[in-house]
C-alpha positions in Angstrom: 40.0 -61.5 -1.5 40.6 -58.6 0.8 40.9 -54.9 0.2 44.7 -55.2 -0.4 44.2 -57.5 -3.3 41.7 -55.1 -4.8 44.0 -52.1 -4.4 46.8 -54.2 -6.1 44.5 -55.0 -8.9 43.5 -51.4 -9.4 47.1 -50.3 -9.3 47.8 -52.5 -12.3 44.8 -50.9 -14.1 45.7 -47.3 -13.2 46.4 -46.3 -16.8 42.7 -46.9 -17.5 41.4 -45.6 -14.2 43.4 -42.4 -14.3 44.2 -42.0 -18.0 40.7 -42.2 -19.3 39.2 -39.7 -16.8 42.0 -37.2 -17.6 41.3 -37.7 -21.3 37.6 -37.2 -20.7 38.3 -34.1 -18.6 40.4 -32.6 -21.4 37.8 -33.4 -23.9 35.1 -31.8 -21.8 37.3 -28.7 -21.4 37.6 -28.3 -25.2 33.9 -28.9 -25.7 33.2 -26.1 -23.2 35.6 -24.0 -25.1 33.8 -24.4 -28.4 30.3 -24.2 -27.1 28.6 -20.7 -27.7 29.1 -18.6 -24.5 26.1 -17.4 -22.5 26.3 -13.9 -21.1 24.3 -12.4 -18.2 23.4 -8.8 -17.4 20.9 -7.2 -15.0 19.4 -3.9 -14.2 18.7 -2.8 -10.6 15.9 -0.4 -9.8 13.8 1.0 -6.9 10.2 2.2 -7.0 9.4 5.8 -6.5 5.8 5.3 -5.6 3.6 8.2 -6.7 1.1 7.3 -4.0 3.5 7.6 -1.1 2.3 9.8 1.7 2.9 13.5 1.5 2.1 16.4 3.8 -1.4 16.3 2.5 -2.2 12.6 2.1 -0.6 11.8 5.4 -3.4 13.6 7.2 -5.3 10.9 9.2 -9.0 10.4 9.7 -10.4 7.9 12.1 -10.1 5.1 9.7 -6.9 6.3 7.9 -6.4 8.9 5.2 -8.9 9.4 2.4 -6.1 8.2 0.0 -6.0 5.0 1.9 -9.8 4.6 1.5 -9.4 4.5 -2.3 -6.8 1.8 -2.2 -8.2 -1.7 -2.7 -8.3 -3.7 0.6 -6.3 -6.4 -1.1 -3.6 -4.2 -2.6 0.0 -5.2 -2.3 2.6 -2.6 -2.0 4.1 -0.8 -5.0 7.1 -3.1 -5.3 5.0 -6.3 -5.4 2.7 -4.7 -8.0 5.6 -3.6 -10.1 7.1 -7.1 -9.9 3.8 -8.6 -11.1 3.9 -6.3 -14.1 7.6 -6.9 -14.8 7.4 -10.7 -14.9 3.7 -10.9 -16.0 2.7 -12.7 -19.2 1.8 -9.6 -21.1 5.3 -8.1 -20.6 7.0 -11.4 -21.5 4.9 -11.8 -24.7 5.8 -8.3 -25.8 9.5 -9.1 -25.2 9.2 -12.3 -27.2 7.7 -10.5 -30.2 10.1 -7.6 -29.9 13.3 -9.7 -29.9 11.9 -12.7 -31.9 12.6 -15.1 -29.0 10.3 -17.7 -30.6 12.9 -18.1 -33.3 15.8 -18.1 -30.9 14.2 -20.8 -28.6 12.8 -22.6 -31.7 9.3 -23.0 -30.2 6.2 -22.5 -32.2 3.9 -22.2 -29.2 4.0 -19.0 -27.3 3.5 -20.8 -24.0 6.5 -23.1 -24.6 8.5 -20.0 -25.6 7.5 -18.4 -22.3 8.6 -21.5 -20.4 12.1 -21.4 -22.0 12.2 -17.6 -21.6 11.4 -17.8 -17.9 14.4 -20.1 -17.3 16.8 -17.4 -18.7 14.9 -14.4 -17.1 15.6 -13.5 -13.4 13.2 -11.2 -11.6 13.5 -10.7 -7.8 13.4 -8.2 -5.0 16.1 -7.9 -2.4 15.5 -7.2 1.3 16.3 -3.6 0.9 13.5 -3.1 -1.7 15.8 -3.1 -4.8 14.3 -4.9 -7.7 16.6 -6.9 -10.0 15.8 -7.9 -13.6 18.4 -10.0 -15.3 18.7 -12.1 -18.4 21.1 -14.5 -19.9 21.6 -14.8 -23.6 24.2 -15.7 -26.2 24.1 -12.1 -27.4 25.4 -9.4 -25.1 23.5 -6.7 -26.8 20.2 -8.7 -26.7 20.6 -9.3 -23.0 21.1 -5.5 -22.3 18.3 -4.4 -24.6 15.9 -6.9 -23.3 16.1 -6.1 -19.6 15.8 -2.4 -20.4 12.8 -3.0 -22.6 11.0 -5.1 -20.0 11.7 -2.5 -17.2 10.5 0.4 -19.4 7.4 -1.5 -20.6 6.5 -2.4 -17.0 7.0 1.2 -15.9 4.7 2.4 -18.7 2.0 -0.1 -17.7 2.4 0.8 -14.1 2.0 4.5 -14.8 -1.0 3.9 -17.1 -2.8 1.9 -14.4 -2.0 4.4 -11.7 -3.1 7.3 -13.9 -6.4 5.5 -14.5 -6.9 4.9 -10.8 -6.1 8.5 -9.9 -8.5 9.8 -12.5 -11.3 7.7 -11.0 -10.3 8.9 -7.5 -10.3 12.5 -8.8 -13.7 12.2 -10.3 -15.1 10.6 -7.1 -13.5 13.4 -5.0 -14.9 16.1 -7.2 -18.4 14.6 -6.8 -18.0 14.4 -3.1 -16.6 17.9 -2.9 -19.7 19.2 -4.7 -22.1 17.2 -2.5 -20.4 18.4 0.7 -20.2 22.0 -0.5 -24.0 21.9 -1.2 -24.6 20.4 2.3 -22.5 23.2 3.9 -24.5 25.8 2.1 -27.7 24.2 3.1 -26.6 24.1 6.8 -25.4 27.7 6.8 -28.7 28.9 5.2 -30.6 26.9 7.7 -28.7 28.5 10.6 -29.4 32.0 9.2 -33.1 31.2 8.7 -33.3 29.8 12.2 -31.9 33.1 13.6 -34.4 35.1 11.5 -37.4 33.0 12.4 -36.8 33.1 16.1 -35.6 36.8 16.1 -32.3 36.0 17.8 -28.9 37.2 17.0 -26.5 35.5 19.4 -28.5 33.3 21.8 -25.6 32.7 24.1 -24.9 36.4 24.6 -28.6 37.3 24.7 -29.1 34.6 27.4 -26.3 36.1 29.4 -27.8 39.6 29.1 -31.2 38.3 30.1 -29.8 36.5 33.1 -28.1 39.7 34.2 -31.5 41.5 33.9 -33.2 38.8 35.9 -30.6 39.1 38.6 -31.2 42.9 38.6 -35.0 42.5 38.8 -34.6 40.1 41.7 -32.3 42.4 43.5 -34.7 45.4 43.0 -37.7 43.3 44.2 -35.7 42.4 47.3 -34.7 46.0 48.0 -38.2 47.4 47.4 -39.8 44.6 49.5 -37.6 45.6 52.4 -38.8 49.2 51.9 -42.4 48.1 51.7 -42.1 46.2 55.0 -40.5 49.2 56.6 -43.3 51.6 55.4 -45.9 49.2 56.6 -44.5 49.1 60.1 -43.8 52.8 60.4 -46.7 54.4 58.4 -49.2 51.6 58.2 -50.5 49.4 55.4 -52.5 52.2 53.9 -49.6 54.7 53.7 -48.9 56.1 50.2 -45.2 55.0 50.5 -46.2 51.4 51.3 -48.7 51.3 48.4 -46.3 52.8 46.0 -43.6 50.3 47.0 -46.1 47.5 46.4 -46.9 48.7 42.9 -43.1 48.7 42.1 -42.7 45.1 43.3 -45.7 44.0 41.2 -44.4 45.9 38.1 -40.9 44.5 38.4 -42.3 41.0 39.1 -44.3 41.2 35.9 -41.1 41.9 34.0 -39.3 39.1 35.7 -42.0 36.7 34.7 -41.7 37.7 31.1 -38.0 36.8 31.2 -38.2 33.8 33.3 -41.4 32.3 34.5 -44.0 33.2 31.9 -42.9 31.0 29.0 -45.5 29.5 26.7 -45.3 27.7 23.3 -46.7 30.9 21.8 -43.9 33.0 23.2 -42.2 35.3 20.7 -39.2 37.5 21.5 -39.5 41.2 21.0 -38.2 42.5 17.7 -36.8 45.6 19.4 -35.2 43.9 22.4 -32.2 41.7 22.9 -33.8 40.2 26.1 -35.1 36.6 25.8 -37.2 34.4 28.0 -34.5 32.2 29.6 -36.5 28.9 29.4 -37.4 29.5 25.7 -33.9 30.7 24.9 -32.1 27.7 26.4 -33.8 25.4 23.9 -33.1 27.7 21.0 -29.5 27.9 22.1 -29.2 24.1 22.1 -30.7 24.0 18.6 -28.3 26.7 17.3 -25.3 24.9 18.8 -26.4 21.6 17.1 -26.6 23.3 13.7 -23.2 25.0 14.3 -21.7 21.6 15.2 -22.9 20.2 11.9 -21.6 23.2 10.1 -18.2 22.7 11.7 -18.1 19.0 10.9 -19.0 19.5 7.3 -16.6 22.4 7.0 -13.8 20.2 8.3 -14.7 17.4 6.0 -14.8 19.8 3.1 -11.3 21.0 3.9 -9.9 17.5 4.0 -11.7 16.6 0.7 -10.3 19.8 -0.9 -6.8 18.9 0.1 -7.1 15.3 -1.1 -8.6 16.6 -4.4 -5.7 18.9 -4.9 -3.3 16.0 -4.3 -5.2 13.6 -6.6 -5.2 16.1 -9.4 -1.5 16.6 -9.0 -0.8 12.9 -9.0 -3.1 12.3 -12.0 -1.0 14.7 -14.1 2.3 13.0 -13.2 4.3 12.0 -16.2 7.7 11.0 -14.9 8.8 7.4 -14.4 8.0 5.6 -11.2 11.3 3.8 -11.1 14.8 5.0 -10.2 17.6 3.1 -11.9 20.2 2.2 -9.2 22.3 0.3 -11.7 21.7 0.3 -15.4 22.1 -2.9 -17.5 25.8 -3.3 -18.5 27.5 -5.1 -21.4 29.1 -8.2 -19.8 32.7 -8.8 -20.6 32.8 -12.4 -19.2 30.6 -15.3 -20.0 28.2 -16.8 -17.4 28.6 -20.3 -18.9 29.8 -22.8 -19.9 32.5 -22.9 -17.3 35.5 -24.7 -18.7 36.8 -25.7 -15.3 33.4 -27.1 -14.2 33.1 -29.0 -17.4 36.6 -30.5 -17.1 36.1 -31.4 -13.5 32.7 -32.9 -14.2 34.1 -34.9 -17.1 36.9 -36.2 -15.0 34.7 -37.3 -12.1 32.1 -39.0 -14.2 34.7 -40.8 -16.3 36.6 -41.8 -13.2 33.6 -43.4 -11.5 32.6 -45.1 -14.8 36.1 -46.5 -15.4 36.5 -47.6 -11.8 33.2 -49.5 -11.9 34.0 -51.0 -15.3 37.5 -52.2 -14.2 36.1 -53.8 -11.0 33.4 -55.5 -13.0 35.8 -56.8 -15.6 38.1 -58.1 -12.8 35.3 -59.9 -11.1 34.2 -61.6 -14.4 37.8 -62.6 -15.2 38.3 -64.1 -11.8 41.0 -61.6 -10.8 38.9 -59.9 -8.2 36.6 -61.7 -5.8 37.5 -65.2 -7.1 35.2 -67.9 -5.8 32.9 -65.5 -4.1 29.1 -66.0 -4.4 28.8 -62.6 -6.1 31.1 -63.8 -8.9 29.1 -67.0 -9.4 25.8 -65.2 -9.5 27.1 -62.8 -12.1 28.4 -65.5 -14.3 25.1 -67.4 -14.1 23.2 -64.2 -15.0 25.4 -63.5 -18.0 25.1 -67.2 -19.3 21.3 -67.1 -18.8 21.2 -63.8 -20.7 23.2 -65.3 -23.6 21.1 -68.4 -23.8 
């Protein structure tokens, strides 16, 4: 039997093949009509992160800002953290108790209730950073109240955790602020004591003055030496002018050695003079500059710590919500499901496939379709063996 014979046979049975699916579709349509409707609503929010960088916290150190230092190395961003709180077990359990979802889902175990609840709850984040929390329920009011409750509860938990973290950061910063302040006081006192001990005021300026004096001494020695040579040639080595010039050279040379070439470990600068031995003063100058550098570094660190402490104290006193509602939950005016058209179409298709298969099978067994084919013989033998 070819395809034409099969089509002719199906044409004769069209009232079953078409009529029954239409009846099934109509029946599915009315079943969808009488089933309790399921409504869906959602709330759309964005995170206003209290730890976002500001003019203070955006200041960068070599390894990042101090605020970044206090964040856990494995921390996700605020959106991911809020999502974890929003769809976390604690939040779901509170919603279950609040709205008596265990009675609605008819589950005695809290874990089974969570499983059913999770299927109706939608929590996601879009590419633009908007967080969506939606819920489908037979009750419009319950759906609206539930998503608002979960968002508020997650926000409260988020704020509590952030507040706790900022208090710890503030306490740590205060401790470090005190330690650095003490270190700065110690360095400043050490610098002042170093000046007093070595009888110096401004080593750099005093070295400059001493070098100018040395240059003046050298110039005087050169000038007097020229005069001494002149007197020796014109008046003789024993002339009073030559001897007097020699005394001047020796006296000035002695002063020059005190400032330049007569340095010993026991050298002490004069209490009544600003002149310093250059060799001795250079080392003291380097020591003073080293202490000043430490003072500068500690002062800079103290300034940054003070700024971060002010920011941390400000953030720890924050009380406003960390979320901004982009779209509040709305009371839906159209059901999510069941869709009458989908039910009707599904009932029709399923019934059509079933009726078509049944009619073809009945035709084969009656010999009206595929008469004499091996398939027909095998089917008859199978049915007879099943009956016996």
